[in-house]
N, C-alpha and C positions, 0 to 999 in steps of 0.2 A: 505494497500499499503507500509509504514513504520510501524514496530514494534511498539504496546506499549509502551514498553518497551523504545523508541528514543521518542514519543512522551510526556511520563513523564521527561523523563531526559531534554527534551528542554524547556519546562515548570518551572520545578526546578530550571534549569539554568536560563531562564531569568525573572522569576517571586520573587520566596523566596529567590533566589541565597543560595540556600540549597544543595551548593556543595559536603556533603558528602552525600547526599542523590541519587542525578546525578551518582556517585560512586556506589554507592550500586544494584543502579537499573540496570546499564549497566554490573557491575563485574555480577550478577545471568545474564542476556540475554548473554554477552559473553560466558560466561558457555556452555551455552544449542546452540550456536549458531558455533560451528566448530575453536571457536576461533577463531575469526578474529580479525586479525591486527586494523581495524579503529576503533571497539570498545576501543581497549586499550588504541589507544589516544586522544578519544574525554575523557576518564576517567583520563587522567593524565592531561589535560588539566582543568578539575574539581579540580584535585588533585591539582595544581597548584594555582589555584588562593584560594582555601582554606588556604595552606601556605601562600599566601602571605598578606591576610589578618590577618592572626595570625602574621603577622610578620617573618616569618621561609624568609626571604630574597632566605638564599642557597636553601633550599628544592622548594623553588617554581623555580626561576633558574633551577636547573637540571631538573625540571619536564617540565616544560614550554619546551624546548631543547629538549626532551627526545619524546615529544607530537610531537614538530617542525618533527623532524627527521623521525621520522615514519610515520605522516599523508603525508607528500613528499612523500612518498614510495605508500600512498594509495588514490591518487588524484580519481581515476577512481570510488573506491567505496565511496570516500568523495560525490563525485555529485551524485552517485547512492541515497543518505542519504538527495538529496535535499538541498544542501549546497556549497558555492561557495568556489574551491579547490586554486584558485589564492588569491582571498580574505581574507581567513583564515589561510593561510600559510603566508601571509604580515601582520595581526593582531597578529600575535604569536609572531613573527621579534620582532613590533614594542612593544609589552606586554613585549617582554624579554628586551629592550632596557629598559624599564619600571624601570623594577627591577633590570637591571643593575645600573642607575642611581640614585637606593633611591628612588625611589616614591615611594608613597604610595599608597596601592590596590585601585582598581576604577572597578567597574564593565562594562563586557564588552558584545557585543553581536554578538554569529556566526552570520556572513552573511549567511543567508537563501536563496536561488535562487527560490524553487521551492515556486509557490505564494500559489497553493494549498496547501505545508503543512504551510505556513504562515497562511492564511485562519484558517486550522483544528486547530491549536495550540491559534489564535484570539479568536477562537467560543467558544473551551474551557475553556481558560482563563475567560469568559466573562460568561459561565455557572457555573464557582466554586469560580466567585467573586475575581481573581486574576488579578493584573495589569503588561502587560508584557512591558517590558526593566525597572522596576521599580531597584532602586539602594538598592544594600545589606545594611540591618541596622546593621551598625559596632558596633550598642549596644545590640545586642543581644547575651548575651553571652551564650545563649543553643546553639545559629545558629554556633557562632564562637567559638566555642571550642565540638562542636557535639562528636566527637570520644573519650571523654572523662565522657562527662554526658549524653550519652545517655543509655538507658537502655536494659542491657546484658543478664538480665535473663534467655531467651531462648537460646542463643548461650551457653551458662555457663552450665542451664541444658543439654545441647544438648551432651557436651563434657561429663559431670558426668556419662549421660543415656551411652555412646562410654565405656568409663572407664568400668562400669558395665559389659556390654557386654564382653568383654576382659576379666573379672577377673572369668566368670562363664567359668565349664570347659567344653570340648566339650563332648556331648553327642554321 
């Protein structure tokens, strides 16, 4: 019923708190799904939390504001994704206040209203040995700085390949 990329997003969001991976998962799906704005809003929540966890309050606040504004216009889409739109928007508002008050990062849980979706996620957690609702590991340097520490060799190779193709004369 729900896209696998979305289920994977929810798992990362609520277990290992790998917000960078949440972004990657939904970005790929978003590009394939007529660029629905609801995916952008969910990506922005993950990016805001990634920034806040790293101490970038300004980036976190900006991104969370954008997510809240965008998702306020996508309430029906949020409901279709099994989320409680009212609770989610209230959660984002309170989290923005947290950022404005200079309070440190803390993990949050998206308000899943579809019990079947939540059950699916919990069953996948059990199969994969993951723990739903686990707090973020604030000592995991790779997780905290993944944008700078991940292996980008495939991206670099693809760019180089693209450059090479552009250099070849057209036959």
